[in-house]
N, C-alpha and C positions, 0 to 999 in steps of 0.2 A: 556340468553347469550348461555348455552349450547343446548337450543332447536336450536337455530341458526346455531349453528356447526351441529348437527346433521342432518340437512335438507342441508346445504353444502355439510357434507360427504356423503349422498345421491344422491344428485344432481352430484357432480365427479362420484359416482361410475356409475351412469345411463350412465352418458357420456363416462367413459373407456367403459362398455358394448356395446354401441354405434356405437365406435370408433370415435365418435364426438370430442374427447380431442385432437385428431392429430391436429387440427386446433390451438391449443395453438401455440407461437411460441418456435424454440426450442433457446437455449442457448449455446453459446462456451465463455468461458473464458480463454483467455492466460494471465498468470501470468509471468512475469520476475523474477529475482532474483538479488536482489540489485544492482538496476540500477535506478540512480538518474533521476531525472526530466528532466535535461538538457542535458542528452545523446541521444538526438533526434533531427532530422532536423526540424522537425515540430512547435518545441517550441520558442518561441522568444528568447530564450537566447541560442539556440541550442550549443552544441561545436563539435568539427570537429571528427563524427561519419558519419559511411553510412547506414542510415536506408529509405531506399526507400519504402520498402512495409509498414513498419508504418507509413511513412511520406503520403502515399497515402490513407490508412485507415483514418489518419485525416482528408483529404477532403473528404471522401465519409461520415463521420458522426460528432458526436459531440466530439469536444475537450474542457476537464476542465481545466482552469488557475489553479483553485485555491484548487486543490483537496489534500487530505493529509491521511497518514496512524498515527495511534493515536502514535505510538512508533516504532522508527526506527531499528527493530530486526525483524529476518523473523517470529519467533514463534507467536509475539503479533500480526504482519501485518496479519499471516494467519487468526489466531483466529477470530480476530476482520473481516475479510472478511467473513469468512464461517459464523460464528453466529451473526454477527451483534452488538455484546459486547464490549463496550471498556474496557479497562485494569482495572479500578476501580471496574467494574462489573465482569468480568470473573476471575481476579486475575494471568492473565497472562501480566506481565509487562514486561517480560525479558525471553529469549528462557529458562532459569534454570526454571521455573515457570511451576507448572502445574495448569489448572481449578480449580478453587474453589469449583466446583461442576459438574454435568453432565448438560450441557447445550444442547437446541436442536440448529441445525445447517442446512445448506442448503440443506442436505440431507434428513432432517425430512421435512422442509416446503415444498421444491419442489417435493420431496417424496409423501405426503400427496396429493398431488391435481394431480398425476399421471405421474409425470415425471420418468425416469430414468436420474440418478445423478453420473456420472461416471468421473473418473480422472487417469491421465497419469502423471509421471513424482514425483518431490518432494513433500511429502506430508507435515511432519513438523507441524504435527495438531493433540492434543490429543484429543479423540473422542470416546461415545461409540457408535455410530452412524456412520458408516464408506461407505466412496464412494465404488461404485464398481470400482474395480481397473482393469486399461486400462493397456496395454502393449505399448512398443512404445519409451518413456522419461526414461532417466536414471532418478532414484529417490536419488541418494547421489549427495549432492550438491560437495562434496568435491573431487568428483572421478577426477582423472588426465586424463581422454579420455571419457568424459561422449559422449553417443551417443544419437539420436531421428532418429523415422520415424514414418510414419503416419497411417500404415496398423492397428494397434491397435484402433485409434480412426475411421478409417472408417468402422472396423468391429462391433465397439459401436454402431454408429449410426446405421448402416445395422441391427443389434440385435434388437434397438430402433423402428425402421421402421415395421420389421415383428410383433414385438409386438404391433403394432397400438399405440405405445407412445410417446409423446414428451421427448425430451432429453435435458440433461444440462450437456456438456463436461467441464470439467476444464483442460487445456494445462498447467501443472505447469513444466515450464521450470527451468535448475538449471543452466543458463546464465544471467548474467553475475556473478556468485559467485567464490570465489577463489576454485582452483586456476590459471585462467587466462591461459589454456593452450588451447583452443580452438580459430580457426579462423584464419585469414591471415593476420600478424602484419605487413606486407609489404605494405598492403593497407595504413598503417598510418606512413607515415614519420614521425621523432620527431620533425623535422623542422618547419611541420603544426599542429601538437598538439597547441590546444589552452588550456592555462592552467587557470582554475577557480581561480579570483582574490582572493580570500580567501587562496588559497595553494604558497607555496614557491617555485619559476620556479627553474627545476634544470633537467640534464639528466635522473636521477634514476624517478623523479616525472612524468616525459614524457614517460618514456618506460612504467612507472604502467598505464598511462592514455590510450596506445596505445593497451596494453595489453588487457584492459578492452575493448576498443572501437572495437577489433577485435570480442571479445566474442559478443558485444551488434551486431555486423552484424551479426553474427550465430544466433542470437535470432531472428532477423529480417529476416530470411529465414525462420524460423520457422515460424513466422505469415503469411508471402508469402506462403510457403505450407497449411496451413490452410485456408486460402482465398482462393486457387485455389482449394483445396478439397471439400469446400461448393459449388464454381460454377461448378465441375465438377457432382456434386452430386444432381446439379440444388435444391440446398437448401438455397443460401445466402439470397434470397427474404423473407423469414419466419423462419430467424436468427438472433437475436440478439449479434451480436460480440462484445463482451468486452477485450481489451486489457488495462492490469494495469502493470506498471512499478516495483510494490512493494515499498520497500524504498531503500535508499540512497546505493551509491557506497561506497564500504569498504576502503576509504581512510579517512584523516583526516578531521572533520566536517561532516561527511556522515554518513553510517550507525553508530549507537548506539549514535548518536547526536541529538539535539531535533532542532537544526536550520535546514531550508527549503532543503538543500543538502544532508539532512537524512531523512526529514519527506513528503517533497513535492512529489507528484507522477503525474506520466501523466496518465490521464484514458481519455479511446476512448471508444464511444458507437455508432455502425453503425446498424441501422435497415431500409434498403433500404425502401423507399416510408412510413411510418412511422415518421423518424427521419431526419429532414433536415439536412443537412451541416452547421454546426453552431461553434464559438467559444463563451462558456459561461464563465462569471468570477463567478458564482454559486458557494460558498462556500460549499464543500463537503466532505465526509470521507467513508473509507473503509467500516464501519459498515452500509454505506446507499446502500452498493450495494445489498444485500440478500431481505430487505423491497422492493427494486426497482423491482427486477425480480420477485416475490411472485406479488406484483402490476400489473404487464405487463402480467401475468399469469391470473390472473383474481382471486388469493387468499386473503385470510384474513390477515390483517397487521400483521404480528409477534410481537411479545412482546421483542424487542427488544431498544438498543439504537439508532438504526438507523433508518431513515424516507426517504420514496420512493422517491425519484429522477424522476418520469413518467412525474411530469409537468414541470419541467425542459428541461427533453429530447423532451415534444412535442412542445417548446418554450412558453409556455405560462407565463412561468415568469423566473428572474434570479436570483431572493431571494429562499435560502434554508436555509442554517444556518445563523444565527448570525456570529457564527465563530467557527472554528475548536477546539479541546480539544486536547492537547499534552503534552505526557510524557516522562521522562527519570528516572528511578528509578531503582536502585541497591541496593547493600548490605551496599554501603557507599557515595553514592553520588545521590543527586535526584534533579530534574528541574521539573517546569510545565511550560505550555505557552497556551497562547491562539492566535488565527490568524483569523483576519477580512480580508476584500477583501484588505485593505491598510494599516494597521498596526499589527504587533505580539508583544506582550509582553510576555519575558522568566523572571519568576521569580524563581532564584536559593538562596534558604536561608542557604542551607545546603552546605559547601564548602569539597572537599578533592583534593586540587592542584596534587596530585600526582595519583590519581586514573587512570586517563587516560592515563598516563605515564605508569604505572606499570601493566595495565591489557591490553589494547588496542593496546600500542604503544612501547610494550616490545621488545626491539631491538635485543633480542637474538632470537627472531623468524623469521622464513624465509618466513612470510607472505609480499607481497609487500607494504602494506602501513606501517610494522614498516619499513621495508630497506628507503620508502621513509621519514620516519619520522628522521631517522639516517641523511639526506640529509639537511632536514630542519634546525636541531640541529647545526649540523655544521656549515650551514652558519650563524645562528644566531648569534654565537660567533663575528661577524665583521659586520654583517646588521642589523641593528634596525628594519629596515621593516620585515626581517625574522622572528626577536625575537616579534614582535607584533603580527605575524600571529600565532606564537607558544602559545603567550600568551592568545589569542583568544581562543583555542582550551581549554589550560588547566586551565586560572584562569578567574572564571565569575563575574562579580559585582551581588551584588543582582537582579537587575533589569537591563533588556536590552529590548528598544522600536524601533522597526525597520519600517520605511515606506518601505513596500516590493515592492509598484508599484515603486518609484524611486530608492530605493536600493536594488533590488533583491536578490543581496550576501549577505545581510546584514553585511554591512563593517562600517557603520554610526551609531553609539548607542546614539539615541536621549533622552535616560533617565534622564540625568543630564541637557538636555538642557531648561532652563526656559521656552521658548515656548511649551512644551510639559509635563509641570507639570501636567495638569489637566488631558490629555490623560493618563499618566501612573496611576494616582489614579484612573480613570473612569474604564481601563482594569483590574487593579489590584481587584477591587471591583467584576468585571465581574469573572474575576478567582476564587475570593473565594467563589463565590455563587456557580459558577461550581464544586467545589470541594466539599462544603457542599452536592448540590443537590447529586451527585455520591460518598457519603460518602469515600473519596478520602483524604489521607493525606500523608505528607512527611515521615510519620514511616518508617523505613527502613527494618522492620521485615519481614520474608519471608510471602507473604500473605496466602500461601496454608495452614498454620498453623490454622487459624482462618476460612478453608474454608466451616464447617457446616453454622456458623452465617453467614459469609459473603453471601453463597447462600440463604439464608432466605431474609436477606435487599436487596438483587437485585428482589429474587421475588417479595417483597412488593414494592418496588420504581417503577420497570417496571409497575406492574401490575395498582399501580397509575395512573400514566400516561394514560396508554391505556383505562381507565375509566373516563376520563376526558369529 
């Protein structure tokens, strides 16, 4: 194995010296911030938003209908994306968790095969090996007046070209993260807003969704500007362009939630002439992105929880993962779930019905989601349907089973239906097997306190998998 790596390193060095490495494809990843899968016109259940550039991109490449992040918070999602590790491996279950060790990431994996790897915008990622920082996009997600422009991205690309090196450029937008101050809200009249069926309809909720849609429209402009830059620089043909929506919208059952409004994401991949426009139902996750890029670039498979999607992108198969693995873990509230092409099982053995109210939906906060929650709670006093929707947020039965094909908003829990008892048992056994394999548990102690032992366990587990 060591000899193989040395030979490969020598080959890469020779390619770099000869300039032949420039034939490798470039990569551009445009990453949104807190945008649920349903916020785009190109999806089957697309809500009332305006995303013409993203919709166009969807017609030019492959769109994934079963793509998930493992945990619906910014830091876990980004750590999963850049390292290819799931939270049980990295220790990054929530925004407050630091990694359990120093893990290799996209900078290492692509840098080692000749790539310049840069990022503009939001980082929210703790690592020893950092991106080349590129100017142009605001990095602070809570800025009231975030700005963006493409000159820094253009300069990074030109520098890479001058160095005869392929590039990976991450454009990490802060849209549509709170405080939702950007965009033209007048483009989204409240009477035309489509309220997701799991939400309580009302003027405050509609205003929240309109403000969010205006931010998503500006995100769409960023995607359009990225596509135009690649066209203007005549790089579109040799650039793999990836769009990812990150985790869900900061509304009830979205961000911080294990439901699809929180963990399901839009993933689009375009590579003209190499990837045919298509829609795939292959089950995939953020941790699969880095292995995919390394595979496309001709590198050795990295030691991660992810696995390459290249065969799916080439149209050779629509089978990738049997199921996605999803987590929600905090100091006092934990859930695990698995999601395949048809069903999703959520296991919530530990309950704290006040957690979501006290921490996430604190009515004293100025955040829009908290103000919407006040509206929901007021309606629930006289409206049983509104109360049921609130209960769905804060009171989980131990098991929830959803047919995500027929019930994409996860409103009809089948777990207690006699016809689905066997399905619950089967998926529960699969979930427990995954937890054992990943050395994951429902314990709520801070994972970073055991980081030395955790890192060694992860190294051994992934090493065993890669040596099979």
